PyMOL Python script that loads the backbone (N, CA, C, O; Angstrom):
from pymol import cmd

cmd.read_pdbstr("""\
ATOM      1  N   MET A   1     127.757-139.204-137.711  1.00  0.00           N
ATOM      2  CA  MET A   1     127.286-138.118-136.928  1.00  0.00           C
ATOM      3  C   MET A   1     126.989-136.964-137.953  1.00  0.00           C
ATOM      4  O   MET A   1     126.227-136.031-137.701  1.00  0.00           O
ATOM      5  N   THR A   2     127.602-137.108-139.014  1.00  0.00           N
ATOM      6  CA  THR A   2     127.391-136.066-140.128  1.00  0.00           C
ATOM      7  C   THR A   2     125.856-136.284-140.721  1.00  0.00           C
ATOM      8  O   THR A   2     125.330-135.377-141.365  1.00  0.00           O
ATOM      9  N   SER A   3     125.252-137.381-140.501  1.00  0.00           N
ATOM     10  CA  SER A   3     124.084-137.636-141.124  1.00  0.00           C
ATOM     11  C   SER A   3     122.883-137.230-140.228  1.00  0.00           C
ATOM     12  O   SER A   3     121.704-137.213-140.580  1.00  0.00           O
ATOM     13  N   LEU A   4     123.393-136.901-138.989  1.00  0.00           N
ATOM     14  CA  LEU A   4     122.257-136.687-137.916  1.00  0.00           C
ATOM     15  C   LEU A   4     121.526-135.258-138.244  1.00  0.00           C
ATOM     16  O   LEU A   4     120.300-135.201-138.150  1.00  0.00           O
ATOM     17  N   PRO A   5     122.144-134.318-138.557  1.00  0.00           N
ATOM     18  CA  PRO A   5     121.440-133.016-138.807  1.00  0.00           C
ATOM     19  C   PRO A   5     120.527-133.196-139.948  1.00  0.00           C
ATOM     20  O   PRO A   5     119.374-132.773-139.854  1.00  0.00           O
ATOM     21  N   SER A   6     120.962-133.820-141.082  1.00  0.00           N
ATOM     22  CA  SER A   6     120.110-133.886-142.302  1.00  0.00           C
ATOM     23  C   SER A   6     118.787-134.774-141.842  1.00  0.00           C
ATOM     24  O   SER A   6     117.684-134.375-142.216  1.00  0.00           O
ATOM     25  N   SER A   7     118.868-135.746-141.186  1.00  0.00           N
ATOM     26  CA  SER A   7     117.794-136.735-140.882  1.00  0.00           C
ATOM     27  C   SER A   7     117.043-135.759-139.893  1.00  0.00           C
ATOM     28  O   SER A   7     115.823-135.735-140.057  1.00  0.00           O
ATOM     29  N   TYR A   8     117.495-135.036-139.003  1.00  0.00           N
ATOM     30  CA  TYR A   8     116.964-134.315-137.940  1.00  0.00           C
ATOM     31  C   TYR A   8     115.875-133.093-138.555  1.00  0.00           C
ATOM     32  O   TYR A   8     114.710-132.976-138.175  1.00  0.00           O
ATOM     33  N   PHE A   9     116.450-132.350-139.441  1.00  0.00           N
ATOM     34  CA  PHE A   9     115.927-131.406-140.389  1.00  0.00           C
ATOM     35  C   PHE A   9     114.840-132.034-141.243  1.00  0.00           C
ATOM     36  O   PHE A   9     113.772-131.478-141.497  1.00  0.00           O
ATOM     37  N   GLY A  10     115.177-133.152-141.634  1.00  0.00           N
ATOM     38  CA  GLY A  10     114.103-133.867-142.561  1.00  0.00           C
ATOM     39  C   GLY A  10     112.901-134.277-141.853  1.00  0.00           C
ATOM     40  O   GLY A  10     111.793-134.266-142.391  1.00  0.00           O
ATOM     41  N   LEU A  11     113.127-134.671-140.539  1.00  0.00           N
ATOM     42  CA  LEU A  11     112.060-135.253-139.629  1.00  0.00           C
ATOM     43  C   LEU A  11     111.126-134.054-139.235  1.00  0.00           C
ATOM     44  O   LEU A  11     109.908-134.075-139.413  1.00  0.00           O
ATOM     45  N   PHE A  12     111.818-133.006-138.680  1.00  0.00           N
ATOM     46  CA  PHE A  12     111.065-131.964-137.941  1.00  0.00           C
ATOM     47  C   PHE A  12     110.985-130.852-138.693  1.00  0.00           C
ATOM     48  O   PHE A  12     110.845-129.759-138.144  1.00  0.00           O
ATOM     49  N   TYR A  13     111.072-130.986-140.210  1.00  0.00           N
ATOM     50  CA  TYR A  13     110.812-129.689-140.936  1.00  0.00           C
ATOM     51  C   TYR A  13     109.341-129.165-140.942  1.00  0.00           C
ATOM     52  O   TYR A  13     109.136-127.958-140.818  1.00  0.00           O
ATOM     53  N   PRO A  14     108.313-130.055-141.082  1.00  0.00           N
ATOM     54  CA  PRO A  14     107.052-129.543-140.944  1.00  0.00           C
ATOM     55  C   PRO A  14     106.660-128.809-139.625  1.00  0.00           C
ATOM     56  O   PRO A  14     106.016-127.760-139.617  1.00  0.00           O
ATOM     57  N   TYR A  15     107.119-129.475-138.474  1.00  0.00           N
ATOM     58  CA  TYR A  15     107.170-129.075-137.154  1.00  0.00           C
ATOM     59  C   TYR A  15     107.664-127.732-136.934  1.00  0.00           C
ATOM     60  O   TYR A  15     107.172-126.925-136.147  1.00  0.00           O
ATOM     61  N   ASN A  16     108.688-127.541-137.694  1.00  0.00           N
ATOM     62  CA  ASN A  16     109.406-126.024-137.466  1.00  0.00           C
ATOM     63  C   ASN A  16     108.596-125.037-138.142  1.00  0.00           C
ATOM     64  O   ASN A  16     108.636-123.897-137.679  1.00  0.00           O
ATOM     65  N   ILE A  17     107.794-125.282-139.253  1.00  0.00           N
ATOM     66  CA  ILE A  17     106.978-124.381-140.076  1.00  0.00           C
ATOM     67  C   ILE A  17     105.874-124.224-138.903  1.00  0.00           C
ATOM     68  O   ILE A  17     105.693-123.043-138.604  1.00  0.00           O
ATOM     69  N   PHE A  18     105.174-125.058-138.246  1.00  0.00           N
ATOM     70  CA  PHE A  18     104.114-125.042-137.436  1.00  0.00           C
ATOM     71  C   PHE A  18     104.618-124.049-136.162  1.00  0.00           C
ATOM     72  O   PHE A  18     103.974-123.053-135.832  1.00  0.00           O
ATOM     73  N   ILE A  19     105.794-124.447-135.536  1.00  0.00           N
ATOM     74  CA  ILE A  19     106.197-123.679-134.382  1.00  0.00           C
ATOM     75  C   ILE A  19     106.463-122.223-134.863  1.00  0.00           C
ATOM     76  O   ILE A  19     106.281-121.285-134.087  1.00  0.00           O
ATOM     77  N   ALA A  20     106.904-122.024-136.170  1.00  0.00           N
ATOM     78  CA  ALA A  20     107.169-120.656-136.504  1.00  0.00           C
ATOM     79  C   ALA A  20     105.773-119.758-136.688  1.00  0.00           C
ATOM     80  O   ALA A  20     105.708-118.549-136.464  1.00  0.00           O
ATOM     81  N   ILE A  21     104.848-120.463-137.068  1.00  0.00           N
ATOM     82  CA  ILE A  21     103.375-119.872-137.029  1.00  0.00           C
ATOM     83  C   ILE A  21     103.016-119.615-135.793  1.00  0.00           C
ATOM     84  O   ILE A  21     102.565-118.493-135.560  1.00  0.00           O
ATOM     85  N   VAL A  22     103.116-120.475-134.840  1.00  0.00           N
ATOM     86  CA  VAL A  22     102.585-120.379-133.460  1.00  0.00           C
ATOM     87  C   VAL A  22     103.357-119.171-132.841  1.00  0.00           C
ATOM     88  O   VAL A  22     102.691-118.367-132.190  1.00  0.00           O
ATOM     89  N   LEU A  23     104.706-118.966-132.984  1.00  0.00           N
ATOM     90  CA  LEU A  23     105.359-118.016-132.541  1.00  0.00           C
ATOM     91  C   LEU A  23     104.991-116.683-132.973  1.00  0.00           C
ATOM     92  O   LEU A  23     104.851-115.756-132.175  1.00  0.00           O
ATOM     93  N   VAL A  24     104.814-116.563-134.359  1.00  0.00           N
ATOM     94  CA  VAL A  24     104.217-115.360-134.808  1.00  0.00           C
ATOM     95  C   VAL A  24     102.780-114.916-134.254  1.00  0.00           C
ATOM     96  O   VAL A  24     102.470-113.739-134.070  1.00  0.00           O
ATOM     97  N   ILE A  25     101.974-115.977-134.021  1.00  0.00           N
ATOM     98  CA  ILE A  25     100.618-115.687-133.507  1.00  0.00           C
ATOM     99  C   ILE A  25     100.848-115.169-132.137  1.00  0.00           C
ATOM    100  O   ILE A  25     100.206-114.167-131.822  1.00  0.00           O
ATOM    101  N   LEU A  26     101.708-115.721-131.221  1.00  0.00           N
ATOM    102  CA  LEU A  26     101.947-115.403-129.917  1.00  0.00           C
ATOM    103  C   LEU A  26     102.523-113.957-129.813  1.00  0.00           C
ATOM    104  O   LEU A  26     102.198-113.144-128.947  1.00  0.00           O
ATOM    105  N   PHE A  27     103.357-113.765-130.741  1.00  0.00           N
ATOM    106  CA  PHE A  27     104.095-112.394-130.837  1.00  0.00           C
ATOM    107  C   PHE A  27     103.212-111.381-131.153  1.00  0.00           C
ATOM    108  O   PHE A  27     103.343-110.272-130.635  1.00  0.00           O
ATOM    109  N   ARG A  28     102.209-111.656-132.047  1.00  0.00           N
ATOM    110  CA  ARG A  28     101.113-110.632-132.417  1.00  0.00           C
ATOM    111  C   ARG A  28     100.194-110.562-131.254  1.00  0.00           C
ATOM    112  O   ARG A  28      99.755-109.443-130.987  1.00  0.00           O
ATOM    113  N   ILE A  29      99.835-111.538-130.536  1.00  0.00           N
ATOM    114  CA  ILE A  29      98.856-111.403-129.292  1.00  0.00           C
ATOM    115  C   ILE A  29      99.684-110.601-128.360  1.00  0.00           C
ATOM    116  O   ILE A  29      99.024-109.753-127.759  1.00  0.00           O
ATOM    117  N   LEU A  30     100.973-110.635-128.069  1.00  0.00           N
ATOM    118  CA  LEU A  30     101.700-109.736-126.989  1.00  0.00           C
ATOM    119  C   LEU A  30     101.591-108.477-127.514  1.00  0.00           C
ATOM    120  O   LEU A  30     101.252-107.558-126.769  1.00  0.00           O
ATOM    121  N   ILE A  31     101.867-108.241-128.904  1.00  0.00           N
ATOM    122  CA  ILE A  31     101.758-106.830-129.360  1.00  0.00           C
ATOM    123  C   ILE A  31     100.318-106.196-129.044  1.00  0.00           C
ATOM    124  O   ILE A  31     100.189-105.065-128.577  1.00  0.00           O
ATOM    125  N   TRP A  32      99.318-106.998-129.334  1.00  0.00           N
ATOM    126  CA  TRP A  32      98.043-106.500-129.064  1.00  0.00           C
ATOM    127  C   TRP A  32      97.696-106.236-127.633  1.00  0.00           C
ATOM    128  O   TRP A  32      96.872-105.362-127.364  1.00  0.00           O
ATOM    129  N   LEU A  33      98.285-106.952-126.690  1.00  0.00           N
ATOM    130  CA  LEU A  33      98.254-106.857-125.234  1.00  0.00           C
ATOM    131  C   LEU A  33      98.908-105.597-124.747  1.00  0.00           C
ATOM    132  O   LEU A  33      98.334-104.893-123.916  1.00  0.00           O
ATOM    133  N   TYR A  34     100.160-105.266-125.261  1.00  0.00           N
ATOM    134  CA  TYR A  34     100.926-104.246-124.786  1.00  0.00           C
ATOM    135  C   TYR A  34     100.470-103.022-125.490  1.00  0.00           C
ATOM    136  O   TYR A  34     100.277-101.987-124.852  1.00  0.00           O
ATOM    137  N   PHE A  35     100.258-103.098-126.983  1.00  0.00           N
ATOM    138  CA  PHE A  35      99.853-101.876-127.573  1.00  0.00           C
ATOM    139  C   PHE A  35      98.445-102.197-128.285  1.00  0.00           C
ATOM    140  O   PHE A  35      98.390-102.617-129.440  1.00  0.00           O
ATOM    141  N   PRO A  36      97.419-101.981-127.559  1.00  0.00           N
ATOM    142  CA  PRO A  36      96.018-102.206-128.064  1.00  0.00           C
ATOM    143  C   PRO A  36      95.746-101.282-129.212  1.00  0.00           C
ATOM    144  O   PRO A  36      96.481-100.327-129.467  1.00  0.00           O
ATOM    145  N   PRO A  37      94.600-101.608-129.945  1.00  0.00           N
ATOM    146  CA  PRO A  37      94.204-100.754-131.122  1.00  0.00           C
ATOM    147  C   PRO A  37      93.869 -99.362-130.869  1.00  0.00           C
ATOM    148  O   PRO A  37      93.885 -99.008-129.690  1.00  0.00           O
ATOM    149  N   LYS A  38      93.577 -98.535-131.734  1.00  0.00           N
ATOM    150  CA  LYS A  38      93.216 -97.125-131.415  1.00  0.00           C
ATOM    151  C   LYS A  38      91.942 -97.043-130.714  1.00  0.00           C
ATOM    152  O   LYS A  38      91.799 -96.067-129.978  1.00  0.00           O
ATOM    153  N   GLU A  39      90.876 -97.982-130.812  1.00  0.00           N
ATOM    154  CA  GLU A  39      89.686 -97.834-130.148  1.00  0.00           C
ATOM    155  C   GLU A  39      89.929 -99.051-128.876  1.00  0.00           C
ATOM    156  O   GLU A  39      89.860-100.262-129.084  1.00  0.00           O
ATOM    157  N   PRO A  40      90.186 -98.492-127.709  1.00  0.00           N
ATOM    158  CA  PRO A  40      90.244 -99.346-126.621  1.00  0.00           C
ATOM    159  C   PRO A  40      88.864 -99.927-126.037  1.00  0.00           C
ATOM    160  O   PRO A  40      87.835 -99.252-125.991  1.00  0.00           O
ATOM    161  N   THR A  41      88.950-101.106-125.648  1.00  0.00           N
ATOM    162  CA  THR A  41      87.660-101.631-125.146  1.00  0.00           C
ATOM    163  C   THR A  41      87.621-101.738-123.590  1.00  0.00           C
ATOM    164  O   THR A  41      88.289-102.654-123.110  1.00  0.00           O
ATOM    165  N   GLN A  42      86.966-100.969-122.777  1.00  0.00           N
ATOM    166  CA  GLN A  42      86.862-100.826-121.246  1.00  0.00           C
ATOM    167  C   GLN A  42      85.928-101.749-120.911  1.00  0.00           C
ATOM    168  O   GLN A  42      84.795-101.466-121.300  1.00  0.00           O
ATOM    169  N   SER A  43      86.065-102.925-120.216  1.00  0.00           N
ATOM    170  CA  SER A  43      85.079-103.762-119.592  1.00  0.00           C
ATOM    171  C   SER A  43      84.868-103.568-118.118  1.00  0.00           C
ATOM    172  O   SER A  43      84.039-104.251-117.517  1.00  0.00           O
TER     173      SER A  43
END
""", "prot")
cmd.dss("prot")
cmd.show_as("cartoon", "prot")
cmd.util.cbc("prot")
cmd.orient("prot")
């Protein structure tokens, strides 16, 4: 059971980077939604 964490992180290492990038993008989108830029676009 001691070798489980190493193999887990070894397999899902690239996916963790991808998930981190997606989370950053989603977080920035939420910031843009709640705090729009200085020039608001009214449709």
